[in-house]
N, C-alpha and C positions, 0 to 999 in steps of 0.2 A: 044582582052583582054588587059587590062592596069593594071598591078599589083599595080602601085602606086595609081591609082584611086580606085581600089578595096580595098586596105588597108585603104585608107582614109575613104571611105564610111562605111566600116565595123567598124572602130574605132568610127566614128561619131555616128553611129546608135546603138552601143552596150555599150559604156562606161557608167557606172553609178557611183554614189558617192561611193557605197559600194566597188567598184573596186579600189578605190584610196588609196594608202599608205599614212601614216601620213605626209611625206615630201611634197607630192603633194597637200594635203588639206591645209596645212599651207601656202605653196607658193601661192596657188590660193586665199586664203583669204587675204593675204598681198597685192597681186597685184590688187585685186578688190578695197580694201581700198585706195591704192595709186592712182589708176586711178580716183576714185571718188574725192579725194582731189585735184588732178591736175585739174579736170574739174571744180570744184567749184572755184578754184583760178582764172580760166580763163573764168568765166561765161559770162562776157560782152565783150569778145574779138571780134575783127572785123570779123573774119571768121564765128564765131557762130552767131553773130548779122545778118550778111548778109544771112546766111543759114536760120535763123528763119524768115526773111522777105520773103523768097521764099517757106517756108514749108506750103503746103496746107493740107486740110483735107484728110483723107483716103477715098477711094472709098467705102469701107465697114468697119464696126466697127472692124472686126477681122484683118484688115490690118493696124490698127493704132499703133503708137508707142509713148512712153513717152519722152518728152523733159526733160533732166536732169536739176535739180534745179527748176523745175516747175511742176505744176499739169496739164499743157496743153498737148494736144495730137496733133499729125500731122500724115501724112502718115508715116509708119514705116521707109521707106528708107530715107525720109527727116529728120526724128527725129534722125536716126543713124548718118547721116552726121553731124548734129549740135553737137550731143554728142561727136563724135570723134574729131571734131574741138576743142571742149573745152578740152578734154583729152590731145590733142597734143600741144596746143598753146604755153604753157610756156616752152616747151622742158624740162619738169621736170618729165615726165612719164618714166616708165621702158624701158629697152633696152636689146636686144641681138644683137651681132655683125651683122650689116646689116639692122637693123630696130627696131621698137618699137612694140612688140606684143600686148601691151595694147591698141593700136590704134583700134584693132578689137572690143574692148569691147563697143564701141558706139552702136553696133547692139544689144548686149546682154542687155545693159541698156535700150534700147528702148522697147524691146519686153518682157523681164522678168516680169516687174510689170503688164503688160497688160494681160498676160496669167496666172497670179497667181502662178508663179513658186516658188518653195521652195528655200531656201538658198543652200541646197545640190545640187539641180538641176542646179542652177546658177554656183556653183563652178565646177561641172563636165563639163559644157559647156565651161567654161573658160579654163579648162585644155585641152580640145579638141582643141580649137583654138590655144593655145600656143604650144602644142606638134607638131601640123602640121606646123605651121609657123617656129618654130625653126628647125625642120628637113629639110625643104626646104632651109632655110638660111645656114645650115651647109653644105649641099651637092651640091646645084645647083649653088652656087657662082654667083648669078645674079648681085650683086653690082659690082663685079670685071669685069663683062661683059657689064656694062653700063645700066643695067635695075634696076628699082626702087623697093623698098620694098612692094609697093602696091599689087604686085602679091601674095606674101605669106600672106600678111594681109587679102586680099580678100578671098583667099582659106580657110585660117584658120577661118575667120568670118563666111563663109558659112557653114563650117563643124560644128563649135560651135553652130551656130543658129539651124542647123538641129537637133543637140543633145538636145538643150534647148527645142525645140518644139516637140520633140518625134517623128520625122518623120521616115518613114520606110527606110530600107537600099536602096531600089530602088530610092526613092525620094531624099534621101541624095546624092546618086551617081549622079543623074541628076543635082542637085543643085550645087555640087562641079564642075562638068564638065562644066556647063554653065558659072560659075564664072571664071574658069581657062582660058578658051579660049578667054574670053572677057576683061581680065584685065591684060595686060602686059605693065605697064607704063615705060616711059623712065627716066633715072637718071638725065636728064637735069633739072628736078625740083630742084636739089640740087647742081647746078654748078653756078659759077660766083656770081654776086650779087643776093642773094636769095630774093624771093618775098613772098607775102602772101600765095602763092600756096604751099610753103614748109610745112606749117602747115595745109593744107587742102587736099593735094594729097591723103593721105591714107584714109581720111574721105570720099573722093569721091569713092575710091575703096570699102570701107565698105558699102556705100550707094548702090553700084552696087551689092554687095554680097547679101544684103537684098532683093533686087528686084529679083535676080537670084533664091533665095530660094523660094520666093513667086511664081515665075513662075513655078518652079518645083513642088511645092505643088499644083498648079492649073492644072498640067498635062503636062507641057512642058517637052520634053525630050532633053537631051544634047548629045554631041559627045561621042562616045564610048571609045576613047583613047586620051584624051587631054594631057596626060603627056608622055606616052611611045610610042604612035603610030605615024603614018606618019603625018608630019607637026605639031607634038606636041612639048612639052617643050624640051624633050631630043633630038629630031631630029633637031629642028631649033636653039636652044639657048644654053642649058647647056651641051649637050653631055650626054652619059650614066651616070646615077647616081644610087647608091644603098643607100636607106634610112635606118637608124637604125630601127629595128622592134619595133612595139608597144608591150607592155606587162603590167603586173600589179605589178612587183617588184619595189622597190624604185629606183633602178638604171635605170629602163626603162623610167623614167620621167625626162624631161629636164627643166620643168618650174622653178625649183629652180635656174637654171642658168640665168634666166632673171634678169638683174641687176637693183636694185632700186637706183635712183639717190639721192645724198645728195645736189648737187648744180644744179641750173636751167640752165645748159648748156649741149650741146651734150655730150654723155657718154665718148667719147674718150678724152674729156678735164677734166673729173673729177680728174684724177691723176694730171693733170697740175695745177689745182687750189690748191690742197694740196701741190704740190711742190713749188708754188709761195708763199704760206703762210709760209712754212719753210725757203725759201730763204730770205724772207723779214726780218726774225729774224737775218740774218747773215750780211746783207749789206744795207746801206742807198741807197734807190732807186735812188736818185739824183746823186749818184756817179757811177752808172752802165754805162759802155761803150759798152758792147756787151753781148748778151745772146744766148747761143747755146742750142737747144732743141733736144734731141735724143729720138726717139719714134718708133712706129711700122707703117707699111705702111698705114693702114686704118686711123690712126690719122693724119698722114702727108697728105694723099691724100684728106681727107675731110676738113681739117681745116688749112693746112699750105702749100699748093702746088700751089696756084694761087694768082695773084695780088689782087683780090677783098678782100681777107682775111686781107690784110694790109691796106685797106681803106674801111671798111664797111660803107655802106650808108643806110642799112635797119636793123631793129631789127633782122630779120631772118638770115642775114649774120653775125651780131655781135655775136650772141650766138653760131655760128659755127666757129668763127675766133680765131685761136690759138694766134696770136700776141695780139689781143685786150683783150681776156680773161686773158692772162698772165699779160699784162700791167695794166689792171684794178685791178686785185687782188694784184699785187705788190704795187700799190698805196693805196688800201683801206683795205687790209687784209682779204677780203672775196669778194664774188660776189653774188648779188641778183638782184631783178627786177629793182633796181635803175640804174643798168648798161645798161639797154636795152631801155632807153628812148632816143629820138633823141639828146637832149642836151648832153647826155653822150657819145654815140658812134660817134657823129659828132664833138666832141670837138677837135679842132686842137692841143691842148696842149698835148694830149696823143699820138699823132702820132710819135714824136721823139723817145719815149720809144719803141713803136711798131716797129719802123724801126731798132732798135738795135737787133731784134730777127731774128735768122736763125733757120731752121728746117731741120732735116735729119733723114733718116731711119737707125736704128741700126739692123743689120741682126739677131743678137741674140734675140733682143726684138721681131722681126717679127716672128721668129721661134717659140717662146713661145706663141704668141697670137693665140686664144683668152683665152686659159685656164689660162695664167698668163699675167697680164697687167703691163708693165713697162713704166716709164717716168723719164728721167733724164734731169735736167736743170742746166746748168753751166753758171754762170755770171762772168764777169771780170770787175773790176773797172778801173778808169782812171790811177791808179798807177800800174796796171798790176796784182793785186792780184785776185785770183779766189775763187769762192764760189759755192758750189754744193748742190742740193737737189735731192734725188732719192726716188721715190715712187713706191711701188709694190702693186698691188691689192687694189685700194682705197676703202674706205668705200662704201658698196653697192655691191661690187663684191661677188660672191657666196662663196668665201673663207674668206670674211671679211664682213659678212652680216650686214645690218641695223638691229638694235635691235627693239623689239616691242615698247619700249619706244621712240626710235628715230623716228620710223614710225608714232607713235601717235603724236609726236611733229610736224612733218612735216604736217600731216593731219590738225591739229588744226591751224597751222600757215596759211594754205591755206583757211580753211573753216571759221574761226572766222570772218574775215571781211565781209563774205556773210551771215552767219547765226547768228552771235553773239556768245558770249562765251558759254552760257548755252545750246543753241540748237546745237552748234557744238560738245560739249561734249556728248550730248545725241545721236547725230548721230554717233559719234565715237564708242560708246558702242554698238549700234545696229550692226554696220558693223564689229566690232571686233568679234561679235558672230553671224555672218550672217548664219553660218551653222546650227544654231538652229531655224531659221525662217521657219515656215510652209508656209508662203507667204511673199515674199520680198517687197510687196507694201508698208507696213509701214516704211521700211527702206528708201525707195525712198521719201516717204512723209516727213520724218525727215530731208531730205536734200533740201527742197524747199527754195529757196532764197527769203527773205522778200521783 
């Protein structure tokens, strides 16, 4: 017996839209819209383009999946890979400490329009994926042990897909078990100078989850105790864990804690951008002699603990580099896609300002994380005068949520270059009301790139 597997399979096979409280429905709709916008904004990214070139047809029609931004079909696992690459590429999609739950939605987006799923069904499946991912991130502490987020993403994707497809409890259990034992990626994907794989690693895990679900649906059985049994997760990697129970009360749902980004950088740097904007109002950037950043362990470890972050040579490293993000924002007053082209992050003139930056962990900030996010930046000018900016819970945090209008603006900013203003506005309205859709296919048709 594996109580974790049993609880995941039960949740995946029984949760329906009518079980969801209003806060979970609202959060699910917001995160679907946000993920779609991020995907459209990255429609022609390198990882997705490569994935499309390798995406062959499905062996049978029922195994096909939809490529986002297109009417084209491919094998569902390949389509899910491409979709998740697009969602992830800009580093603009939502996050929960340790990973990006919306990475899993590439699978949902591939399958939902093909099976004629309703909007309610898509929302419920999204909630399943998020709730399982977040619980694993909360308790297994895989990142701190050197393992990557793809494990939780793949398990959540498999469970969410089982829910979306209406699979039985037994089939859902086998799908989750197969996916769990086969997808434990290493955190090396996000160390040193980051490569294209940073934006494709979870897409690969999602692809594997889709195939695992298809195998289980076809009759493949999986290990009986992948989480709590011998040589399972708790035995080999995490140690004993107790996950928060599932339920139907508002407090039982953690999906509202998945943070929506306002800036296209790693979430731990959202507060840094706001701090830099505030600091820029106080001091002339050219007069800065030193900058001290106080933060929590995760932000330090991911973005300010290794030499590569002071000399980013890839886009993937630049959008995870604390010194670069801080220096760019101090210079320009904001940060957007212009910061992540080679001529920007390879510019030698920005290196001196980056080299003024030191980063350290504040124990009190670390103790409060992740429920409270702190970032304090103190600059000293050449005359010895100090200036300080202190940010708590930046926009997008669950206690400082992005408004409906702000989310709509973000979606349109990403979608209009692909769809045009009128079609982007029409797509926005459909997805804002996706819970009313008897069939989500027209909402996907509305997001086809010209």
